[in-house]
C-alpha positions in Angstrom: 152.0 -157.6 -29.3 151.0 -155.0 -26.7 152.4 -153.3 -23.7 150.7 -152.0 -20.5 152.1 -149.2 -18.3 150.5 -147.7 -15.2 151.1 -143.9 -15.1 150.1 -141.5 -12.3 146.7 -140.7 -13.8 146.2 -143.3 -16.5 146.8 -146.8 -17.6 148.5 -146.8 -21.1 148.1 -149.7 -23.5 150.1 -149.7 -26.7 149.1 -152.1 -29.5 151.9 -152.9 -31.9 150.9 -154.2 -35.3 152.4 -157.6 -36.1 151.0 -157.9 -39.7 150.3 -161.4 -40.7 151.3 -162.7 -44.1 152.4 -159.9 -46.4 149.9 -157.3 -45.1 151.4 -153.8 -44.5 152.2 -152.8 -41.0 149.9 -150.1 -39.4 151.1 -147.5 -36.9 151.0 -148.3 -33.2 147.7 -147.6 -31.4 148.0 -146.0 -27.9 145.1 -146.3 -25.5 145.0 -144.1 -22.4 142.5 -145.1 -19.8 141.7 -142.2 -17.4 139.2 -142.0 -14.6 136.5 -140.3 -16.8 137.4 -141.2 -20.4 139.5 -143.3 -22.7 141.6 -141.8 -25.5 142.8 -143.8 -28.6 145.7 -142.3 -30.5 147.4 -143.3 -33.8 149.7 -141.5 -36.1 148.2 -140.8 -39.5 150.9 -141.9 -42.0 149.7 -139.4 -44.6 150.3 -136.4 -42.4 152.7 -137.9 -39.8 150.5 -136.3 -37.2 148.8 -138.1 -34.3 145.0 -138.4 -34.4 143.2 -138.8 -31.1 139.6 -140.0 -30.4 138.1 -139.6 -26.9 135.5 -142.0 -25.6 133.3 -141.4 -22.6 133.0 -144.2 -20.1 129.4 -144.9 -21.4 130.7 -145.0 -25.0 133.4 -147.5 -23.9 130.8 -149.6 -22.2 128.6 -149.6 -25.3 131.6 -150.5 -27.5 132.5 -153.5 -25.2 128.9 -154.8 -25.4 128.7 -154.2 -29.1 131.6 -156.5 -29.8 129.4 -159.5 -28.8 126.2 -158.5 -30.5 124.9 -159.2 -34.0 124.3 -156.4 -36.5 121.6 -153.9 -35.5 120.8 -150.8 -33.4 120.7 -151.0 -29.7 119.9 -148.9 -26.6 120.8 -150.0 -23.1 118.1 -149.7 -20.5 118.9 -149.0 -16.9 118.2 -152.0 -14.6 
């Protein structure tokens, strides 16, 4: 399950874990898409503190392309 909210300066997507079978639930993942970066935040259950990773737009582009590629190292060339 997920939710999408449009804030003033970001689009916020929250991914809610719906564990299949008897797998343990994971903390929600919150994704904030800003004009110049994307942040991914999840609460660390060991410390009960949020951990945030910030991706540049080029890192996000690379990630989206990597999801459809086989194992290996890649570099995008400008067209």
